[in-house]
C-alpha positions as CSV (number, residue, x, y, z in Angstrom):
1,M,-1.1,-31.1,31.2
2,A,0.9,-31.9,28.8
3,F,4.0,-30.7,29.9
4,N,3.3,-32.7,33.3
5,Y,3.4,-35.6,31.1
6,H,5.7,-35.2,28.8
7,R,8.6,-33.8,29.8
8,E,10.3,-34.2,26.9
9,L,8.4,-31.0,25.5
10,Q,9.3,-28.5,28.1
11,A,13.1,-28.3,26.2
12,W,11.7,-27.0,22.7
13,V,8.5,-26.2,23.0
14,I,8.5,-23.1,25.4
15,P,11.6,-21.4,24.3
16,L,9.6,-21.6,20.9
17,L,6.6,-20.4,22.0
18,L,8.4,-17.5,23.5
19,T,10.4,-16.8,20.3
20,G,7.4,-16.1,18.1
21,F,6.1,-14.5,20.7
22,F,8.3,-11.8,20.5
23,A,8.9,-12.2,16.7
24,Y,5.0,-10.7,16.4
25,L,6.0,-7.7,18.7
26,M,8.6,-7.0,16.7
27,C,7.1,-7.3,13.9
28,H,3.8,-5.3,14.6
29,S,5.4,-2.9,16.0
30,L,7.7,-1.9,12.9
31,L,4.6,-2.4,10.5
32,S,3.0,0.1,12.7
33,V,6.1,2.6,12.6
34,F,5.5,2.0,8.7
35,E,1.7,3.0,9.0
36,V,1.9,5.5,10.8
37,T,5.0,6.5,8.4
38,A,2.8,6.4,4.9
39,D,-0.4,8.3,6.3
40,A,1.2,10.8,7.7
41,L,3.3,11.1,3.9
42,L,0.1,10.9,1.8
43,L,-1.7,13.4,4.6
44,C,1.5,16.0,3.7
45,F,0.4,15.2,0.2
46,A,-2.9,16.3,0.8
47,V,-2.8,19.1,2.3
48,D,0.2,20.5,-0.2
49,M,-2.1,20.1,-3.6
50,E,-4.9,21.8,-1.3
51,T,-3.2,24.5,-0.4
52,N,-1.0,25.4,-3.4
53,E,-1.6,25.5,-6.3
54,G,2.3,24.4,-8.4
55,S,2.2,27.9,-9.9
56,A,6.0,29.9,-8.8
57,E,4.1,32.3,-6.1
58,K,2.8,29.1,-4.7
59,P,4.9,25.8,-5.6
60,Y,4.2,22.5,-4.4
61,F,6.8,20.8,-1.9
62,V,5.6,17.3,-2.7
63,D,8.8,15.1,-4.4
64,Q,8.1,15.6,-8.1
65,E,8.2,11.4,-8.5
66,L,5.8,11.1,-5.9
67,L,3.6,13.9,-7.9
68,A,4.3,12.6,-11.5
69,F,3.0,8.9,-9.8
70,V,0.5,10.2,-8.4
71,S,-1.1,11.5,-11.7
72,Q,0.0,9.1,-14.0
73,S,-1.8,7.1,-11.6
74,H,-5.5,9.1,-12.0
75,N,-4.5,9.1,-16.0
76,L,-4.7,5.6,-15.9
77,A,-8.1,5.0,-13.2
78,E,-9.6,7.7,-15.8
79,R,-8.6,5.5,-19.5
80,Q,-10.3,2.5,-17.3
81,K,-13.3,4.3,-16.6
82,H,-13.9,5.9,-20.2
83,R,-13.3,2.2,-21.6
84,R,-15.5,0.6,-19.5
85,M,-17.9,3.4,-20.6
86,R,-17.0,3.0,-23.9
87,P,-19.6,-0.1,-26.4
88,F,-17.4,-2.4,-27.9
89,Q,-16.4,-2.2,-31.6
90,D,-17.3,-4.8,-34.0
91,H,-14.4,-6.6,-33.8
92,E,-14.0,-6.3,-29.9
93,D,-15.9,-8.9,-27.7
94,G,-14.8,-7.7,-24.4
95,M,-12.8,-11.1,-23.7
96,E,-9.7,-10.0,-25.5
97,L,-6.6,-8.7,-22.6
98,Q,-5.8,-5.6,-23.2
99,P,-2.4,-3.9,-22.6
100,M,-1.8,-1.7,-19.5
101,V,0.4,1.4,-20.8
């Protein structure tokens, strides 16, 4: 009804809505491909860790940078879990920001 009473809206609203709709479709498609690729890479990483041992007979096929990142993330998570379980010492009140190393 707004277009019937205000003809000047038809000049820019309809192309704007169509452009926005097609931009949404393109972005959704691109992000869907990215999501599937990331999921496939992580599944391949999990299967490689499960089936191979990292020895000379059964080496890991994963990229060494990804393996180092995952092991570093695991070590950081373990240290944070250990830090939460450790009781506070006399000079620690738990409110001070800790550096992330």
